[in-house]
Backbone as CSV, one residue per row, in Angstrom:
resi,resn,N_x,N_y,N_z,CA_x,CA_y,CA_z,C_x,C_y,C_z
1,MET,0.834,-1.177,0.000,0.000,0.000,0.000,0.878,1.238,0.000
2,ASN,0.357,2.294,-0.465,1.132,3.507,-0.629,1.093,4.414,0.582
3,GLY,0.430,4.002,1.682,0.479,4.775,2.914,-0.635,5.795,3.074
4,GLN,-1.596,5.875,2.172,-2.711,6.809,2.350,-3.726,6.204,3.308
5,LYS,-4.302,7.062,4.140,-5.341,6.601,5.066,-6.679,6.552,4.327
6,ASN,-7.492,5.575,4.686,-8.813,5.419,4.091,-9.741,6.464,4.688
7,LYS,-10.161,7.444,3.896,-11.047,8.503,4.367,-12.424,8.296,3.761
8,GLY,-13.457,8.045,4.622,-14.816,7.894,4.121,-15.344,6.488,4.331
9,PHE,-16.599,6.294,3.867,-17.289,5.024,4.028,-17.528,4.415,2.662
10,SER,-17.627,3.118,2.637,-17.928,2.443,1.378,-19.430,2.535,1.107
11,LEU,-19.828,2.252,-0.108,-21.222,2.313,-0.507,-22.055,1.297,0.289
12,VAL,-21.541,0.145,0.565,-22.240,-0.886,1.325,-22.517,-0.399,2.749
13,GLU,-21.544,0.227,3.380,-21.727,0.751,4.738,-22.797,1.838,4.771
14,VAL,-22.843,2.693,3.793,-23.856,3.760,3.735,-25.245,3.158,3.551
15,ILE,-25.381,2.145,2.694,-26.683,1.511,2.456,-27.172,0.791,3.711
16,VAL,-26.296,0.087,4.404,-26.675,-0.600,5.644,-27.101,0.410,6.706
17,ALA,-26.380,1.492,6.866,-26.734,2.520,7.858,-28.073,3.164,7.524
18,ALA,-28.310,3.449,6.240,-29.588,4.045,5.827,-30.735,3.070,6.081
19,GLY,-30.533,1.782,5.836,-31.562,0.780,6.090,-31.905,0.672,7.570
20,LEU,-30.896,0.696,8.422,-31.140,0.660,9.871,-31.894,1.901,10.334
21,LEU,-31.523,3.053,9.832,-32.207,4.299,10.193,-33.659,4.279,9.727
22,ALA,-33.906,3.801,8.520,-35.273,3.721,7.994,-36.113,2.747,8.824
23,GLY,-35.545,1.603,9.184,-36.271,0.629,10.005,-36.634,1.183,11.367
24,ALA,-35.714,1.892,11.989,-35.988,2.497,13.298,-37.064,3.576,13.185
25,THR,-37.034,4.371,12.129,-38.028,5.435,11.937,-39.421,4.844,11.728
26,VAL,-39.534,3.815,10.918,-40.832,3.166,10.673,-41.370,2.561,11.963
27,THR,-40.520,1.939,12.750,-40.948,1.338,14.016,-41.475,2.397,14.978
28,ILE,-40.783,3.501,15.100,-41.210,4.572,16.003,-42.526,5.170,15.532
29,CYS,-42.693,5.391,14.235,-43.942,5.944,13.708,-45.110,4.985,13.915
30,THR,-44.869,3.695,13.746,-45.921,2.694,13.953,-46.358,2.662,15.410
31,LEU,-45.414,2.703,16.322,-45.759,2.729,17.747,-46.551,3.981,18.106
32,GLY,-46.182,5.107,17.536,-46.908,6.352,17.786,-48.337,6.281,17.282
33,ALA,-48.543,5.721,16.094,-49.892,5.599,15.535,-50.754,4.660,16.378
34,LYS,-50.179,3.542,16.822,-50.934,2.607,17.671,-51.282,3.246,19.009
35,SER,-50.378,4.046,19.526,-50.633,4.730,20.788,-51.785,5.723,20.654
36,LEU,-51.821,6.466,19.564,-52.918,7.408,19.334,-54.245,6.685,19.168
37,SER,-54.230,5.557,18.474,-55.443,4.774,18.296,-55.950,4.235,19.637
38,ALA,-55.046,3.745,20.465,-55.431,3.243,21.789,-55.981,4.365,22.663
39,MET,-55.414,5.544,22.548,-55.897,6.685,23.324,-57.318,7.065,22.888
40,GLN,-57.595,6.997,21.583,-58.930,7.300,21.078,-59.946,6.291,21.615
41,VAL,-59.579,5.019,21.636,-60.481,3.987,22.153,-60.744,4.215,23.641
42,CYS,-59.718,4.580,24.390,-59.895,4.865,25.823,-60.844,6.034,26.030
43,GLN,-60.740,7.067,25.208,-61.645,8.212,25.306,-63.079,7.796,24.985
44,GLU,-63.241,6.904,24.011,-64.584,6.419,23.688,-65.182,5.635,24.854
45,TYR,-64.373,4.792,25.498,-64.869,4.061,26.661,-65.238,5.022,27.797
46,GLU,-64.448,6.062,27.981,-64.753,7.047,29.019,-66.081,7.742,28.721
47,LYS,-66.312,8.106,27.469,-67.587,8.732,27.094,-68.739,7.747,27.260
48,ALA,-68.489,6.477,26.933,-69.531,5.461,27.073,-69.934,5.296,28.537
49,TRP,-68.958,5.308,29.446,-69.281,5.227,30.878,-70.082,6.443,31.320
50,ASP,-69.798,7.598,30.742,-70.560,8.800,31.064,-72.005,8.654,30.582
51,VAL,-72.194,8.142,29.372,-73.543,7.911,28.850,-74.279,6.913,29.737
52,LEU,-73.611,5.834,30.109,-74.219,4.823,30.973,-74.608,5.423,32.320
53,ASP,-73.734,6.226,32.890,-74.015,6.845,34.186,-75.214,7.778,34.103
54,ARG,-75.278,8.586,33.043,-76.419,9.497,32.884,-77.728,8.727,32.732
55,GLN,-77.703,7.613,31.981,-78.906,6.806,31.817,-79.325,6.163,33.139
56,MET,-78.360,5.676,33.914,-78.691,5.059,35.200,-79.303,6.076,36.155
57,VAL,-78.775,7.302,36.166,-79.352,8.358,37.015,-80.787,8.642,36.581
58,LEU,-81.014,8.709,35.276,-82.364,8.945,34.763,-83.316,7.829,35.178
59,PHE,-82.870,6.579,35.044,-83.724,5.450,35.415,-83.978,5.416,36.918
60,GLU,-82.992,5.804,37.700,-83.181,5.844,39.149,-84.183,6.927,39.538
61,GLN,-84.163,8.058,38.831,-85.128,9.124,39.105,-86.539,8.703,38.706
62,ILE,-86.662,7.970,37.606,-87.975,7.490,37.178,-88.502,6.464,38.173
63,GLY,-87.619,5.631,38.674,-88.008,4.610,39.646,-88.110,3.248,39.000
64,VAL,-87.507,2.273,39.646,-87.485,0.918,39.095,-88.886,0.332,39.034
65,ALA,-89.759,0.695,39.960,-91.125,0.163,39.940,-91.880,0.668,38.718
66,ASN,-91.623,1.896,38.314,-92.281,2.448,37.125,-91.727,1.837,35.839
67,LEU,-90.483,1.430,35.852,-89.870,0.837,34.668,-90.118,-0.663,34.558
68,ALA,-90.545,-1.285,35.660,-90.695,-2.741,35.684,-91.771,-3.232,34.724
69,ASP,-92.746,-2.395,34.423,-93.801,-2.793,33.491,-93.253,-3.013,32.079
70,GLN,-92.202,-2.297,31.758,-91.583,-2.423,30.431,-90.280,-3.193,30.610
71,ALA,-90.314,-4.480,30.324,-89.169,-5.350,30.618,-87.923,-4.986,29.817
72,ASN,-88.086,-4.528,28.588,-86.933,-4.195,27.759,-87.120,-2.806,27.156
73,LEU,-86.185,-1.944,27.425,-86.185,-0.593,26.871,-84.898,-0.402,26.088
74,SER,-84.951,0.416,25.044,-83.737,0.708,24.289,-83.863,2.080,23.656
75,GLY,-82.725,2.610,23.224,-82.724,3.918,22.598,-81.375,4.228,21.976
76,VAL,-81.306,5.387,21.355,-80.096,5.838,20.679,-79.815,7.262,21.119
77,ILE,-78.548,7.536,21.404,-78.108,8.886,21.746,-77.054,9.282,20.729
78,ASP,-77.321,10.356,19.987,-76.351,10.853,19.010,-75.414,11.840,19.681
79,ASP,-74.130,11.701,19.413,-73.112,12.604,19.949,-72.572,13.449,18.796
80,PRO,-73.024,14.704,18.666,-72.590,15.521,17.529,-71.105,15.894,17.582
81,GLN,-70.503,15.884,18.758,-69.085,16.246,18.876,-68.174,15.170,18.312
82,SER,-68.524,13.908,18.489,-67.647,12.841,18.035,-68.265,11.986,16.938
83,SER,-69.463,12.316,16.508,-70.206,11.570,15.477,-70.366,10.095,15.836
84,ILE,-70.428,9.805,17.130,-70.677,8.439,17.598,-72.155,8.315,17.941
85,GLN,-72.734,7.204,17.554,-74.114,6.921,17.900,-74.106,5.871,19.016
86,TRP,-74.490,6.290,20.215,-74.506,5.399,21.376,-75.852,4.687,21.403
87,ARG,-75.833,3.383,21.449,-77.048,2.591,21.551,-77.112,2.003,22.963
88,TRP,-78.241,2.198,23.643,-78.377,1.647,24.985,-79.575,0.705,25.025
89,ARG,-79.466,-0.256,25.930,-80.521,-1.251,26.099,-80.635,-1.552,27.594
90,LEU,-81.853,-1.483,28.115,-82.104,-1.756,29.526,-83.051,-2.937,29.635
91,SER,-82.672,-3.903,30.445,-83.579,-5.011,30.735,-83.782,-5.074,32.246
92,ILE,-85.019,-5.299,32.630,-85.394,-5.368,34.046,-86.063,-6.705,34.296
93,GLU,-85.638,-7.351,35.365,-86.204,-8.646,35.727,-86.546,-8.618,37.212
94,SER,-87.744,-9.046,37.549,-88.179,-9.069,38.941,-87.767,-10.394,39.571
95,PHE,-87.237,-10.303,40.785,-86.911,-11.511,41.533,-88.115,-12.031,42.307
96,GLY,-89.138,-11.186,42.462,-90.335,-11.598,43.169,-90.196,-11.594,44.679
97,VAL,-89.065,-11.196,45.187,-88.823,-11.157,46.625,-88.652,-9.705,47.042
98,GLU,-89.530,-9.227,47.909,-89.446,-7.880,48.465,-89.211,-6.822,47.402
99,GLU,-89.870,-6.958,46.275,-89.754,-6.020,45.163,-88.307,-5.766,44.770
100,LEU,-87.548,-6.839,44.630,-86.155,-6.760,44.213,-86.083,-6.955,42.704
101,TYR,-85.370,-6.068,42.029,-85.275,-6.090,40.576,-83.812,-6.163,40.152
102,ALA,-83.572,-6.875,39.071,-82.250,-6.910,38.444,-82.326,-6.051,37.187
103,MET,-81.456,-5.059,37.105,-81.400,-4.183,35.937,-80.063,-4.390,35.243
104,THR,-80.102,-4.510,33.926,-78.889,-4.619,33.121,-78.950,-3.533,32.060
105,LEU,-77.989,-2.616,32.111,-77.903,-1.533,31.136,-76.654,-1.763,30.293
106,THR,-76.843,-1.820,28.988,-75.752,-2.042,28.047,-75.664,-0.844,27.115
107,VAL,-74.451,-0.346,26.908,-74.200,0.734,25.952,-73.266,0.180,24.883
108,GLU,-73.653,0.361,23.615,-72.863,-0.118,22.484,-72.585,1.022,21.520
109,TRP,-71.481,0.912,20.781,-71.154,1.868,19.730,-70.200,1.196,18.759
110,ASP,-70.134,1.726,17.554,-69.239,1.193,16.531,-67.992,2.064,16.452
111,SER,-66.831,1.402,16.451,-65.556,2.108,16.400,-64.531,1.230,15.707
112,GLU,-63.867,1.789,14.732,-62.798,1.102,14.005,-63.255,-0.255,13.458
113,GLY,-64.465,-0.288,12.936,-64.977,-1.515,12.335,-65.434,-2.574,13.326
114,ARG,-65.484,-2.232,14.605,-65.906,-3.177,15.646,-67.047,-2.573,16.450
115,THR,-67.875,-3.440,16.984,-68.896,-2.995,17.926,-68.321,-3.138,19.321
116,ARG,-68.244,-2.026,20.027,-67.721,-2.029,21.398,-68.899,-1.936,22.355
117,ARG,-68.698,-2.463,23.578,-69.820,-2.578,24.501,-69.339,-2.484,25.947
118,ILE,-70.134,-1.813,26.766,-69.959,-1.861,28.212,-71.306,-2.227,28.815
119,GLN,-71.274,-2.789,30.022,-72.507,-3.260,30.636,-72.455,-3.048,32.136
120,CYS,-73.594,-2.676,32.696,-73.723,-2.488,34.139,-74.899,-3.339,34.616
121,ASP,-74.630,-4.244,35.555,-75.663,-5.073,36.165,-75.916,-4.551,37.567
122,THR,-77.182,-4.228,37.861,-77.522,-3.615,39.140,-78.732,-4.310,39.740
123,ARG,-78.734,-4.434,41.039,-79.892,-4.946,41.767,-80.496,-3.776,42.536
124,LEU,-81.787,-3.531,42.324,-82.476,-2.441,43.012,-83.691,-2.985,43.743
125,ARG,-83.929,-2.428,44.893,-85.122,-2.769,45.654,-86.038,-1.564,45.621
126,ALA,-87.210,-1.723,45.066,-88.180,-0.630,44.959,-89.021,-0.606,46.225
127,VAL,-88.852,0.444,46.992,-89.589,0.603,48.239,-90.453,1.839,48.097
128,GLU,-91.758,1.666,48.184,-92.683,2.768,47.972,-92.715,3.742,49.149
129,ASP,-92.688,3.225,50.386,-92.885,4.095,51.535,-91.589,4.526,52.213
130,ALA,-90.481,3.907,51.917,-89.213,4.269,52.542,-88.497,5.289,51.679
131,LYS,-87.524,5.975,52.285,-86.774,6.982,51.562,-85.380,6.510,51.175
132,THR,-85.062,5.258,51.472,-83.728,4.749,51.170,-83.825,3.611,50.174
133,THR,-83.031,3.687,49.142,-82.935,2.622,48.151,-81.519,2.079,48.193
134,THR,-81.392,0.778,48.329,-80.073,0.165,48.372,-79.749,-0.400,46.998
135,THR,-78.562,-0.103,46.522,-78.130,-0.546,45.201,-76.853,-1.347,45.335
136,SER,-76.830,-2.507,44.729,-75.615,-3.304,44.647,-75.268,-3.436,43.179
137,THR,-74.077,-3.011,42.787,-73.724,-2.936,41.377,-72.531,-3.818,41.070
138,THR,-72.639,-4.590,40.008,-71.510,-5.318,39.462,-71.328,-4.846,38.033
139,THR,-70.189,-4.285,37.728,-69.932,-3.733,36.410,-68.887,-4.575,35.709
140,THR,-69.186,-4.953,34.480,-68.274,-5.795,33.726,-67.894,-5.104,32.428
141,THR,-66.608,-5.076,32.135,-66.124,-4.549,30.864,-65.295,-5.618,30.188
142,ALA,-64.732,-5.251,29.061,-63.899,-6.201,28.331,-62.593,-6.476,29.060
143,THR,-62.204,-5.582,29.973,-60.902,-5.724,30.622,-60.977,-6.182,32.065
144,GLY,-62.159,-6.210,32.685,-62.209,-6.632,34.078,-63.568,-6.368,34.671
145,SER,-63.676,-6.550,35.985,-64.952,-6.309,36.636,-64.730,-5.606,37.962
146,THR,-65.768,-4.880,38.382,-65.719,-4.126,39.619,-67.044,-4.317,40.334
147,THR,-67.018,-4.464,41.643,-68.237,-4.603,42.424,-68.280,-3.492,43.463
148,ALA,-69.459,-2.883,43.609,-69.603,-1.791,44.558,-71.013,-1.841,45.162
149,ALA,-71.144,-1.366,46.377,-72.450,-1.253,47.015,-72.622,0.168,47.497
150,THR,-73.794,0.746,47.215,-74.056,2.119,47.622,-75.430,2.215,48.231
151,SER,-75.661,3.243,48.983,-76.966,3.527,49.536,-77.291,4.959,49.182
152,THR,-78.441,5.186,48.527,-78.810,6.514,48.080,-80.090,6.931,48.763
153,GLN,-80.256,8.223,48.935,-81.452,8.767,49.531,-82.351,9.277,48.412
154,GLY,-83.622,8.962,48.476,-84.556,9.458,47.474,-85.841,8.691,47.515
155,ASN,-86.858,9.194,46.834,-88.161,8.559,46.785,-88.247,7.710,45.540
156,GLN,-88.783,6.554,45.679,-88.994,5.652,44.540,-90.441,5.641,44.175
């Protein structure tokens, strides 16, 4: 050799480095897109729980005894902000013991080509002359379940 130092990179080294950089960039962009999609789904579930909560408050104000005559109720709530159409369905079943009723409220919506759903199962005791209604709630979602018991004041 004539003693000159090798200054620079070969064409193969440049192509390999560019390929690694492109692969890393695509991976990071894909993760970012999936993260945004997951965040949107979480926001939809949060809105769905809000819709479910508002419907349950409405049904509690109407009174389970008044709703018991209609075993299955359903409806649609349009959300102009997100263009989501929330579909809800309420079923009431009497246990026949001390005016105890089982209520199941389901909220459904379409998102990303799938029908998503949340459901709340509640046991209510309709008491005409008392001012206390006891509610035991079991809530089930696609990711887990939660059980809670509450006591509310109000007329049924």
